[in-house]
Backbone as XML, in Angstrom:
<?xml version="1.0"?>
<chain id="A" units="angstrom">
  <residue number="1" name="MET">
    <atom name="N" x="-11.961" y="8.127" z="40.849"/>
    <atom name="CA" x="-10.603" y="8.026" z="40.339"/>
    <atom name="C" x="-9.976" y="9.425" z="40.366"/>
  </residue>
  <residue number="2" name="PRO">
    <atom name="N" x="-8.768" y="9.556" z="40.882"/>
    <atom name="CA" x="-8.116" y="10.869" z="40.922"/>
    <atom name="C" x="-7.886" y="11.403" z="39.504"/>
  </residue>
  <residue number="3" name="PRO">
    <atom name="N" x="-7.881" y="12.728" z="39.338"/>
    <atom name="CA" x="-7.733" y="13.327" z="38.009"/>
    <atom name="C" x="-6.460" y="12.893" z="37.281"/>
  </residue>
  <residue number="4" name="LEU">
    <atom name="N" x="-5.363" y="12.743" z="37.988"/>
    <atom name="CA" x="-4.113" y="12.340" z="37.355"/>
    <atom name="C" x="-4.249" y="10.953" z="36.739"/>
  </residue>
  <residue number="5" name="ALA">
    <atom name="N" x="-4.906" y="10.046" z="37.430"/>
    <atom name="CA" x="-5.097" y="8.687" z="36.908"/>
    <atom name="C" x="-5.950" y="8.709" z="35.640"/>
  </residue>
  <residue number="6" name="VAL">
    <atom name="N" x="-6.942" y="9.583" z="35.577"/>
    <atom name="CA" x="-7.797" y="9.698" z="34.387"/>
    <atom name="C" x="-6.975" y="10.204" z="33.212"/>
  </residue>
  <residue number="7" name="VAL">
    <atom name="N" x="-6.140" y="11.201" z="33.452"/>
    <atom name="CA" x="-5.291" y="11.750" z="32.392"/>
    <atom name="C" x="-4.338" y="10.677" z="31.874"/>
  </residue>
  <residue number="8" name="LEU">
    <atom name="N" x="-3.724" y="9.932" z="32.762"/>
    <atom name="CA" x="-2.801" y="8.878" z="32.352"/>
    <atom name="C" x="-3.520" y="7.788" z="31.570"/>
  </residue>
  <residue number="9" name="LEU">
    <atom name="N" x="-4.711" y="7.429" z="32.032"/>
    <atom name="CA" x="-5.492" y="6.408" z="31.356"/>
    <atom name="C" x="-5.858" y="6.862" z="29.950"/>
  </residue>
  <residue number="10" name="CYS">
    <atom name="N" x="-6.282" y="8.116" z="29.797"/>
    <atom name="CA" x="-6.619" y="8.647" z="28.476"/>
    <atom name="C" x="-5.391" y="8.675" z="27.576"/>
  </residue>
  <residue number="11" name="SER">
    <atom name="N" x="-4.271" y="9.079" z="28.118"/>
    <atom name="CA" x="-3.040" y="9.133" z="27.337"/>
    <atom name="C" x="-2.621" y="7.745" z="26.870"/>
  </residue>
  <residue number="12" name="LEU">
    <atom name="N" x="-2.761" y="6.754" z="27.744"/>
    <atom name="CA" x="-2.412" y="5.389" z="27.361"/>
    <atom name="C" x="-3.342" y="4.864" z="26.269"/>
  </residue>
  <residue number="13" name="ASN">
    <atom name="N" x="-4.623" y="5.176" z="26.378"/>
    <atom name="CA" x="-5.567" y="4.744" z="25.350"/>
    <atom name="C" x="-5.255" y="5.389" z="24.006"/>
  </residue>
  <residue number="14" name="GLU">
    <atom name="N" x="-4.911" y="6.675" z="24.006"/>
    <atom name="CA" x="-4.569" y="7.358" z="22.761"/>
    <atom name="C" x="-3.300" y="6.776" z="22.157"/>
  </residue>
  <residue number="15" name="ALA">
    <atom name="N" x="-2.331" y="6.447" z="22.983"/>
    <atom name="CA" x="-1.079" y="5.891" z="22.489"/>
    <atom name="C" x="-1.280" y="4.489" z="21.929"/>
  </residue>
  <residue number="16" name="ALA">
    <atom name="N" x="-2.195" y="3.729" z="22.502"/>
    <atom name="CA" x="-2.418" y="2.358" z="22.064"/>
    <atom name="C" x="-3.185" y="2.291" z="20.753"/>
  </residue>
  <residue number="17" name="MET">
    <atom name="N" x="-4.015" y="3.284" z="20.456"/>
    <atom name="CA" x="-4.820" y="3.277" z="19.240"/>
    <atom name="C" x="-4.200" y="4.202" z="18.198"/>
  </residue>
  <residue number="18" name="PRO">
    <atom name="N" x="-3.768" y="3.646" z="17.065"/>
    <atom name="CA" x="-3.223" y="4.522" z="16.027"/>
    <atom name="C" x="-4.349" y="5.358" z="15.429"/>
  </residue>
  <residue number="19" name="SER">
    <atom name="N" x="-4.033" y="6.562" z="15.074"/>
    <atom name="CA" x="-5.055" y="7.422" z="14.471"/>
    <atom name="C" x="-5.385" y="6.934" z="13.076"/>
  </residue>
  <residue number="20" name="ALA">
    <atom name="N" x="-6.533" y="7.311" z="12.591"/>
    <atom name="CA" x="-6.954" y="6.924" z="11.239"/>
    <atom name="C" x="-5.975" y="7.485" z="10.217"/>
  </residue>
  <residue number="21" name="ALA">
    <atom name="N" x="-5.482" y="8.687" z="10.471"/>
    <atom name="CA" x="-4.528" y="9.300" z="9.535"/>
    <atom name="C" x="-3.237" y="8.493" z="9.480"/>
  </residue>
  <residue number="22" name="GLN">
    <atom name="N" x="-2.751" y="8.051" z="10.622"/>
    <atom name="CA" x="-1.520" y="7.251" z="10.643"/>
    <atom name="C" x="-1.731" y="5.929" z="9.928"/>
  </residue>
  <residue number="23" name="SER">
    <atom name="N" x="-2.905" y="5.338" z="10.109"/>
    <atom name="CA" x="-3.217" y="4.081" z="9.441"/>
    <atom name="C" x="-3.204" y="4.259" z="7.930"/>
  </residue>
  <residue number="24" name="LYS">
    <atom name="N" x="-3.749" y="5.388" z="7.441"/>
    <atom name="CA" x="-3.731" y="5.668" z="6.007"/>
    <atom name="C" x="-2.304" y="5.816" z="5.499"/>
  </residue>
  <residue number="25" name="VAL">
    <atom name="N" x="-1.487" y="6.520" z="6.261"/>
    <atom name="CA" x="-0.086" y="6.707" z="5.877"/>
    <atom name="C" x="0.615" y="5.346" z="5.789"/>
  </residue>
  <residue number="26" name="ASP">
    <atom name="N" x="0.358" y="4.479" z="6.747"/>
    <atom name="CA" x="0.959" y="3.146" z="6.730"/>
    <atom name="C" x="0.482" y="2.350" z="5.521"/>
  </residue>
  <residue number="27" name="LYS">
    <atom name="N" x="-0.796" y="2.449" z="5.198"/>
    <atom name="CA" x="-1.325" y="1.726" z="4.036"/>
    <atom name="C" x="-0.624" y="2.171" z="2.758"/>
  </residue>
  <residue number="28" name="VAL">
    <atom name="N" x="-0.333" y="3.460" z="2.664"/>
    <atom name="CA" x="0.331" y="3.999" z="1.470"/>
    <atom name="C" x="1.806" y="3.616" z="1.452"/>
  </residue>
  <residue number="29" name="GLU">
    <atom name="N" x="2.477" y="3.723" z="2.575"/>
    <atom name="CA" x="3.918" y="3.483" z="2.625"/>
    <atom name="C" x="4.291" y="2.000" z="2.694"/>
  </residue>
  <residue number="30" name="HIS">
    <atom name="N" x="3.364" y="1.147" z="3.156"/>
    <atom name="CA" x="3.623" y="-0.291" z="3.282"/>
    <atom name="C" x="2.427" y="-1.087" z="2.770"/>
  </residue>
  <residue number="31" name="PRO">
    <atom name="N" x="2.093" y="-0.921" z="1.499"/>
    <atom name="CA" x="0.859" y="-1.546" z="0.993"/>
    <atom name="C" x="0.841" y="-3.070" z="1.109"/>
  </residue>
  <residue number="32" name="GLN">
    <atom name="N" x="1.999" y="-3.711" z="0.976"/>
    <atom name="CA" x="2.038" y="-5.180" z="1.054"/>
    <atom name="C" x="1.623" y="-5.688" z="2.431"/>
  </residue>
  <residue number="33" name="SER">
    <atom name="N" x="1.738" y="-4.851" z="3.441"/>
    <atom name="CA" x="1.360" y="-5.253" z="4.797"/>
    <atom name="C" x="-0.158" y="-5.214" z="5.004"/>
  </residue>
  <residue number="34" name="TYR">
    <atom name="N" x="-0.860" y="-4.502" z="4.141"/>
    <atom name="CA" x="-2.298" y="-4.325" z="4.306"/>
    <atom name="C" x="-3.137" y="-5.035" z="3.252"/>
  </residue>
  <residue number="35" name="TYR">
    <atom name="N" x="-2.548" y="-5.301" z="2.096"/>
    <atom name="CA" x="-3.307" y="-5.873" z="0.988"/>
    <atom name="C" x="-2.592" y="-7.106" z="0.445"/>
  </residue>
  <residue number="36" name="ASP">
    <atom name="N" x="-3.386" y="-8.114" z="0.093"/>
    <atom name="CA" x="-2.816" y="-9.321" z="-0.507"/>
    <atom name="C" x="-2.476" y="-9.095" z="-1.975"/>
  </residue>
  <residue number="37" name="THR">
    <atom name="N" x="-3.256" y="-8.248" z="-2.632"/>
    <atom name="CA" x="-3.039" y="-7.987" z="-4.052"/>
    <atom name="C" x="-3.189" y="-6.492" z="-4.318"/>
  </residue>
  <residue number="38" name="PRO">
    <atom name="N" x="-2.583" y="-6.004" z="-5.391"/>
    <atom name="CA" x="-2.773" y="-4.605" z="-5.773"/>
    <atom name="C" x="-4.233" y="-4.267" z="-6.091"/>
  </residue>
  <residue number="39" name="ASP">
    <atom name="N" x="-4.990" y="-5.244" z="-6.598"/>
    <atom name="CA" x="-6.418" y="-4.995" z="-6.869"/>
    <atom name="C" x="-7.179" y="-4.675" z="-5.590"/>
  </residue>
  <residue number="40" name="GLN">
    <atom name="N" x="-6.802" y="-5.299" z="-4.478"/>
    <atom name="CA" x="-7.449" y="-4.978" z="-3.196"/>
    <atom name="C" x="-7.159" y="-3.526" z="-2.813"/>
  </residue>
  <residue number="41" name="LEU">
    <atom name="N" x="-5.951" y="-3.091" z="-3.080"/>
    <atom name="CA" x="-5.561" y="-1.716" z="-2.768"/>
    <atom name="C" x="-6.428" y="-0.732" z="-3.552"/>
  </residue>
  <residue number="42" name="ILE">
    <atom name="N" x="-6.598" y="-0.949" z="-4.860"/>
    <atom name="CA" x="-7.349" y="0.035" z="-5.645"/>
    <atom name="C" x="-8.841" y="0.031" z="-5.322"/>
  </residue>
  <residue number="43" name="GLU">
    <atom name="N" x="-9.306" y="-1.018" z="-4.666"/>
    <atom name="CA" x="-10.718" y="-1.076" z="-4.257"/>
    <atom name="C" x="-10.963" y="-0.428" z="-2.893"/>
  </residue>
  <residue number="44" name="ASP">
    <atom name="N" x="-9.906" y="-0.058" z="-2.185"/>
    <atom name="CA" x="-10.033" y="0.529" z="-0.851"/>
    <atom name="C" x="-10.582" y="1.953" z="-0.960"/>
  </residue>
  <residue number="45" name="ARG">
    <atom name="N" x="-11.805" y="2.141" z="-0.500"/>
    <atom name="CA" x="-12.468" y="3.446" z="-0.603"/>
    <atom name="C" x="-11.910" y="4.463" z="0.401"/>
  </residue>
  <residue number="46" name="ALA">
    <atom name="N" x="-11.129" y="4.007" z="1.350"/>
    <atom name="CA" x="-10.574" y="4.924" z="2.352"/>
    <atom name="C" x="-9.406" y="5.739" z="1.790"/>
  </residue>
  <residue number="47" name="LEU">
    <atom name="N" x="-8.817" y="5.272" z="0.688"/>
    <atom name="CA" x="-7.684" y="5.973" z="0.096"/>
    <atom name="C" x="-8.131" y="6.818" z="-1.096"/>
  </residue>
  <residue number="48" name="SER">
    <atom name="N" x="-7.513" y="7.976" z="-1.236"/>
    <atom name="CA" x="-7.790" y="8.839" z="-2.386"/>
    <atom name="C" x="-7.057" y="8.287" z="-3.615"/>
  </residue>
  <residue number="49" name="LEU">
    <atom name="N" x="-7.381" y="8.822" z="-4.777"/>
    <atom name="CA" x="-6.718" y="8.409" z="-6.011"/>
    <atom name="C" x="-5.218" y="8.632" z="-5.905"/>
  </residue>
  <residue number="50" name="ASP">
    <atom name="N" x="-4.802" y="9.787" z="-5.414"/>
    <atom name="CA" x="-3.368" y="10.089" z="-5.282"/>
    <atom name="C" x="-2.680" y="9.129" z="-4.311"/>
  </residue>
  <residue number="51" name="GLU">
    <atom name="N" x="-3.352" y="8.794" z="-3.215"/>
    <atom name="CA" x="-2.770" y="7.856" z="-2.253"/>
    <atom name="C" x="-2.621" y="6.468" z="-2.870"/>
  </residue>
  <residue number="52" name="LYS">
    <atom name="N" x="-3.612" y="6.045" z="-3.650"/>
    <atom name="CA" x="-3.533" y="4.738" z="-4.315"/>
    <atom name="C" x="-2.382" y="4.706" z="-5.309"/>
  </residue>
  <residue number="53" name="ILE">
    <atom name="N" x="-2.230" y="5.767" z="-6.083"/>
    <atom name="CA" x="-1.135" y="5.837" z="-7.062"/>
    <atom name="C" x="0.207" y="5.779" z="-6.346"/>
  </residue>
  <residue number="54" name="LYS">
    <atom name="N" x="0.345" y="6.533" z="-5.261"/>
    <atom name="CA" x="1.604" y="6.533" z="-4.503"/>
    <atom name="C" x="1.888" y="5.143" z="-3.932"/>
  </residue>
  <residue number="55" name="ALA">
    <atom name="N" x="0.864" y="4.498" z="-3.376"/>
    <atom name="CA" x="1.042" y="3.161" z="-2.804"/>
    <atom name="C" x="1.444" y="2.158" z="-3.873"/>
  </residue>
  <residue number="56" name="LEU">
    <atom name="N" x="0.829" y="2.250" z="-5.056"/>
    <atom name="CA" x="1.191" y="1.334" z="-6.148"/>
    <atom name="C" x="2.621" y="1.576" z="-6.627"/>
  </residue>
  <residue number="57" name="LYS">
    <atom name="N" x="3.055" y="2.829" z="-6.639"/>
    <atom name="CA" x="4.444" y="3.137" z="-7.025"/>
    <atom name="C" x="5.422" y="2.511" z="-6.026"/>
  </residue>
  <residue number="58" name="ILE">
    <atom name="N" x="5.082" y="2.609" z="-4.746"/>
    <atom name="CA" x="5.941" y="2.010" z="-3.708"/>
    <atom name="C" x="5.969" y="0.499" z="-3.873"/>
  </residue>
  <residue number="59" name="TRP">
    <atom name="N" x="4.808" y="-0.103" z="-4.097"/>
    <atom name="CA" x="4.718" y="-1.547" z="-4.272"/>
    <atom name="C" x="5.516" y="-1.977" z="-5.509"/>
  </residue>
  <residue number="60" name="GLU">
    <atom name="N" x="5.403" y="-1.203" z="-6.590"/>
    <atom name="CA" x="6.152" y="-1.514" z="-7.812"/>
    <atom name="C" x="7.658" y="-1.430" z="-7.564"/>
  </residue>
  <residue number="61" name="GLN">
    <atom name="N" x="8.086" y="-0.390" z="-6.874"/>
    <atom name="CA" x="9.509" y="-0.227" z="-6.569"/>
    <atom name="C" x="10.026" y="-1.402" z="-5.735"/>
  </residue>
  <residue number="62" name="ASP">
    <atom name="N" x="9.251" y="-1.832" z="-4.754"/>
    <atom name="CA" x="9.648" y="-2.973" z="-3.923"/>
    <atom name="C" x="9.752" y="-4.246" z="-4.757"/>
  </residue>
  <residue number="63" name="ALA">
    <atom name="N" x="8.790" y="-4.464" z="-5.660"/>
    <atom name="CA" x="8.817" y="-5.657" z="-6.513"/>
    <atom name="C" x="10.033" y="-5.626" z="-7.441"/>
  </residue>
  <residue number="64" name="ARG">
    <atom name="N" x="10.351" y="-4.456" z="-7.986"/>
    <atom name="CA" x="11.531" y="-4.332" z="-8.863"/>
    <atom name="C" x="12.828" y="-4.588" z="-8.084"/>
  </residue>
  <residue number="65" name="GLN">
    <atom name="N" x="12.881" y="-4.085" z="-6.853"/>
    <atom name="CA" x="14.081" y="-4.313" z="-6.032"/>
    <atom name="C" x="14.248" y="-5.791" z="-5.721"/>
  </residue>
  <residue number="66" name="MET">
    <atom name="N" x="13.142" y="-6.487" z="-5.468"/>
    <atom name="CA" x="13.212" y="-7.927" z="-5.211"/>
    <atom name="C" x="13.701" y="-8.668" z="-6.456"/>
  </residue>
  <residue number="67" name="LEU">
    <atom name="N" x="13.231" y="-8.247" z="-7.620"/>
    <atom name="CA" x="13.677" y="-8.872" z="-8.869"/>
    <atom name="C" x="15.168" y="-8.653" z="-9.082"/>
  </residue>
  <residue number="68" name="THR">
    <atom name="N" x="15.614" y="-7.437" z="-8.829"/>
    <atom name="CA" x="17.037" y="-7.114" z="-9.001"/>
    <atom name="C" x="17.888" y="-7.936" z="-8.042"/>
  </residue>
  <residue number="69" name="ALA">
    <atom name="N" x="17.492" y="-7.975" z="-6.781"/>
    <atom name="CA" x="18.248" y="-8.734" z="-5.782"/>
    <atom name="C" x="18.247" y="-10.212" z="-6.132"/>
  </residue>
  <residue number="70" name="SER">
    <atom name="N" x="17.095" y="-10.714" z="-6.537"/>
    <atom name="CA" x="16.972" y="-12.121" z="-6.895"/>
    <atom name="C" x="17.832" y="-12.443" z="-8.109"/>
  </residue>
  <residue number="71" name="GLY">
    <atom name="N" x="17.822" y="-11.552" z="-9.104"/>
    <atom name="CA" x="18.608" y="-11.765" z="-10.318"/>
    <atom name="C" x="20.101" y="-11.699" z="-10.071"/>
  </residue>
  <residue number="72" name="GLU">
    <atom name="N" x="20.507" y="-10.983" z="-9.047"/>
    <atom name="CA" x="21.924" y="-10.869" z="-8.712"/>
    <atom name="C" x="22.371" y="-11.984" z="-7.772"/>
  </residue>
  <residue number="73" name="GLY">
    <atom name="N" x="21.475" y="-12.912" z="-7.496"/>
    <atom name="CA" x="21.832" y="-14.054" z="-6.662"/>
    <atom name="C" x="21.895" y="-13.744" z="-5.184"/>
  </residue>
  <residue number="74" name="MET">
    <atom name="N" x="21.300" y="-12.638" z="-4.771"/>
    <atom name="CA" x="21.281" y="-12.333" z="-3.338"/>
    <atom name="C" x="20.388" y="-13.357" z="-2.656"/>
  </residue>
  <residue number="75" name="PRO">
    <atom name="N" x="20.791" y="-13.792" z="-1.486"/>
    <atom name="CA" x="20.008" y="-14.833" z="-0.824"/>
    <atom name="C" x="18.610" y="-14.352" z="-0.480"/>
  </residue>
  <residue number="76" name="GLY">
    <atom name="N" x="17.692" y="-15.257" z="-0.662"/>
    <atom name="CA" x="16.301" y="-14.986" z="-0.328"/>
    <atom name="C" x="15.693" y="-16.303" z="0.094"/>
  </residue>
  <residue number="77" name="SER">
    <atom name="N" x="14.401" y="-16.460" z="-0.124"/>
    <atom name="CA" x="13.768" y="-17.723" z="0.232"/>
    <atom name="C" x="14.343" y="-18.854" z="-0.619"/>
  </residue>
  <residue number="78" name="GLU">
    <atom name="N" x="14.639" y="-18.545" z="-1.870"/>
    <atom name="CA" x="15.321" y="-19.489" z="-2.752"/>
    <atom name="C" x="16.264" y="-18.673" z="-3.609"/>
  </residue>
  <residue number="79" name="GLU">
    <atom name="N" x="17.378" y="-19.243" z="-3.990"/>
    <atom name="CA" x="18.318" y="-18.498" z="-4.794"/>
    <atom name="C" x="17.852" y="-18.462" z="-6.237"/>
  </residue>
  <residue number="80" name="GLY">
    <atom name="N" x="18.243" y="-17.406" z="-6.951"/>
    <atom name="CA" x="17.857" y="-17.276" z="-8.344"/>
    <atom name="C" x="16.649" y="-16.382" z="-8.462"/>
  </residue>
  <residue number="81" name="ILE">
    <atom name="N" x="16.172" y="-16.243" z="-9.657"/>
    <atom name="CA" x="15.045" y="-15.356" z="-9.901"/>
    <atom name="C" x="13.772" y="-15.985" z="-9.367"/>
  </residue>
  <residue number="82" name="ASP">
    <atom name="N" x="13.075" y="-15.241" z="-8.572"/>
    <atom name="CA" x="11.829" y="-15.705" z="-7.967"/>
    <atom name="C" x="10.666" y="-15.367" z="-8.899"/>
  </residue>
  <residue number="83" name="PRO">
    <atom name="N" x="9.985" y="-16.369" z="-9.448"/>
    <atom name="CA" x="8.877" y="-16.086" z="-10.353"/>
    <atom name="C" x="7.756" y="-15.292" z="-9.689"/>
  </residue>
  <residue number="84" name="GLY">
    <atom name="N" x="7.633" y="-15.379" z="-8.388"/>
    <atom name="CA" x="6.622" y="-14.608" z="-7.682"/>
    <atom name="C" x="6.840" y="-13.111" z="-7.812"/>
  </residue>
  <residue number="85" name="CYS">
    <atom name="N" x="8.101" y="-12.686" z="-7.925"/>
    <atom name="CA" x="8.400" y="-11.267" z="-8.091"/>
    <atom name="C" x="7.896" y="-10.775" z="-9.443"/>
  </residue>
  <residue number="86" name="HIS">
    <atom name="N" x="8.101" y="-11.577" z="-10.485"/>
    <atom name="CA" x="7.592" y="-11.210" z="-11.811"/>
    <atom name="C" x="6.074" y="-11.095" z="-11.761"/>
  </residue>
  <residue number="87" name="HIS">
    <atom name="N" x="5.450" y="-12.068" z="-11.124"/>
    <atom name="CA" x="4.001" y="-12.112" z="-11.032"/>
    <atom name="C" x="3.476" y="-10.882" z="-10.298"/>
  </residue>
  <residue number="88" name="MET">
    <atom name="N" x="4.087" y="-10.535" z="-9.174"/>
    <atom name="CA" x="3.626" y="-9.390" z="-8.387"/>
    <atom name="C" x="3.846" y="-8.090" z="-9.148"/>
  </residue>
  <residue number="89" name="LEU">
    <atom name="N" x="4.965" y="-7.970" z="-9.828"/>
    <atom name="CA" x="5.227" y="-6.763" z="-10.607"/>
    <atom name="C" x="4.147" y="-6.599" z="-11.677"/>
  </residue>
  <residue number="90" name="GLY">
    <atom name="N" x="3.793" y="-7.676" z="-12.333"/>
    <atom name="CA" x="2.733" y="-7.626" z="-13.339"/>
    <atom name="C" x="1.397" y="-7.225" z="-12.735"/>
  </residue>
  <residue number="91" name="GLN">
    <atom name="N" x="1.092" y="-7.751" z="-11.561"/>
    <atom name="CA" x="-0.164" y="-7.395" z="-10.884"/>
    <atom name="C" x="-0.204" y="-5.906" z="-10.546"/>
  </residue>
  <residue number="92" name="VAL">
    <atom name="N" x="0.924" y="-5.385" z="-10.080"/>
    <atom name="CA" x="0.996" y="-3.966" z="-9.722"/>
    <atom name="C" x="0.802" y="-3.103" z="-10.970"/>
  </residue>
  <residue number="93" name="GLU">
    <atom name="N" x="1.470" y="-3.478" z="-12.060"/>
    <atom name="CA" x="1.351" y="-2.696" z="-13.293"/>
    <atom name="C" x="-0.084" y="-2.736" z="-13.832"/>
  </residue>
  <residue number="94" name="ARG">
    <atom name="N" x="-0.730" y="-3.894" z="-13.798"/>
    <atom name="CA" x="-2.116" y="-3.997" z="-14.282"/>
    <atom name="C" x="-3.069" y="-3.191" z="-13.391"/>
  </residue>
  <residue number="95" name="ALA">
    <atom name="N" x="-2.856" y="-3.228" z="-12.082"/>
    <atom name="CA" x="-3.709" y="-2.467" z="-11.164"/>
    <atom name="C" x="-3.535" y="-0.967" z="-11.400"/>
  </residue>
  <residue number="96" name="ARG">
    <atom name="N" x="-2.298" y="-0.536" z="-11.608"/>
    <atom name="CA" x="-2.037" y="0.884" z="-11.876"/>
    <atom name="C" x="-2.733" y="1.319" z="-13.169"/>
  </residue>
  <residue number="97" name="ASP">
    <atom name="N" x="-2.630" y="0.483" z="-14.213"/>
    <atom name="CA" x="-3.287" y="0.795" z="-15.485"/>
    <atom name="C" x="-4.805" y="0.862" z="-15.312"/>
  </residue>
  <residue number="98" name="LYS">
    <atom name="N" x="-5.363" y="-0.093" z="-14.554"/>
    <atom name="CA" x="-6.808" y="-0.123" z="-14.307"/>
    <atom name="C" x="-7.246" y="1.137" z="-13.565"/>
  </residue>
  <residue number="99" name="LEU">
    <atom name="N" x="-6.458" y="1.545" z="-12.577"/>
    <atom name="CA" x="-6.779" y="2.733" z="-11.788"/>
    <atom name="C" x="-6.738" y="3.977" z="-12.670"/>
  </residue>
  <residue number="100" name="GLN">
    <atom name="N" x="-5.739" y="4.067" z="-13.524"/>
    <atom name="CA" x="-5.625" y="5.226" z="-14.409"/>
    <atom name="C" x="-6.776" y="5.272" z="-15.415"/>
  </residue>
  <residue number="101" name="ARG">
    <atom name="N" x="-7.158" y="4.108" z="-15.959"/>
    <atom name="CA" x="-8.290" y="4.066" z="-16.899"/>
    <atom name="C" x="-9.579" y="4.488" z="-16.208"/>
  </residue>
  <residue number="102" name="SER">
    <atom name="N" x="-9.802" y="3.991" z="-15.000"/>
    <atom name="CA" x="-11.043" y="4.327" z="-14.290"/>
    <atom name="C" x="-11.063" y="5.801" z="-13.905"/>
  </residue>
  <residue number="103" name="SER">
    <atom name="N" x="-9.926" y="6.375" z="-13.554"/>
    <atom name="CA" x="-9.907" y="7.793" z="-13.181"/>
    <atom name="C" x="-10.138" y="8.669" z="-14.408"/>
  </residue>
  <residue number="104" name="LYS">
    <atom name="N" x="-9.665" y="8.235" z="-15.575"/>
    <atom name="CA" x="-9.907" y="9.003" z="-16.812"/>
    <atom name="C" x="-11.374" y="8.945" z="-17.194"/>
  </residue>
  <residue number="105" name="SER">
    <atom name="N" x="-12.006" y="7.785" z="-17.030"/>
    <atom name="CA" x="-13.419" y="7.685" z="-17.388"/>
    <atom name="C" x="-14.293" y="8.502" z="-16.438"/>
  </residue>
  <residue number="106" name="VAL">
    <atom name="N" x="-13.901" y="8.570" z="-15.172"/>
    <atom name="CA" x="-14.658" y="9.367" z="-14.203"/>
    <atom name="C" x="-14.482" y="10.857" z="-14.528"/>
  </residue>
  <residue number="107" name="SER">
    <atom name="N" x="-13.264" y="11.285" z="-14.865"/>
    <atom name="CA" x="-13.035" y="12.702" z="-15.159"/>
    <atom name="C" x="-13.685" y="13.094" z="-16.473"/>
  </residue>
  <residue number="108" name="SER">
    <atom name="N" x="-13.754" y="12.193" z="-17.457"/>
    <atom name="CA" x="-14.403" y="12.532" z="-18.726"/>
    <atom name="C" x="-15.917" y="12.614" z="-18.544"/>
  </residue>
  <residue number="109" name="ARG">
    <atom name="N" x="-16.489" y="11.790" z="-17.657"/>
    <atom name="CA" x="-17.922" y="11.875" z="-17.384"/>
    <atom name="C" x="-18.261" y="13.155" z="-16.653"/>
  </residue>
  <residue number="110" name="GLY">
    <atom name="N" x="-17.346" y="13.610" z="-15.822"/>
    <atom name="CA" x="-17.595" y="14.837" z="-15.063"/>
    <atom name="C" x="-17.563" y="16.081" z="-15.943"/>
  </residue>
  <residue number="111" name="SER">
    <atom name="N" x="-16.914" y="16.012" z="-17.108"/>
    <atom name="CA" x="-16.816" y="17.183" z="-17.977"/>
    <atom name="C" x="-17.907" y="17.218" z="-19.022"/>
  </residue>
  <residue number="112" name="GLU">
    <atom name="N" x="-18.817" y="16.238" z="-19.010"/>
    <atom name="CA" x="-19.906" y="16.201" z="-20.005"/>
    <atom name="C" x="-21.015" y="17.133" z="-19.613"/>
  </residue>
</chain>
């Protein structure tokens, strides 16, 4: 195979495969696309504590925006307040609290 064809082939392969770093960034910036529940997010060992907190904040903000839009009668899957938004917001808040409790217990054990 000529050298130019090898270079092009390598470049195409690199472009087709997202880097692990980009995948992590996507998980943080679009957590709903990667996890069914916030609890799945906090169990992901590939993300750091700070990345998990940031992802949960983004997820919480999205859930609050959906509640606001739904409450204002903006069209969605159904008009009116969507109970699923309340449910998801609660899940995000509980996962965030669980993550914070576990990080405090780990840091207190490390200082003993």
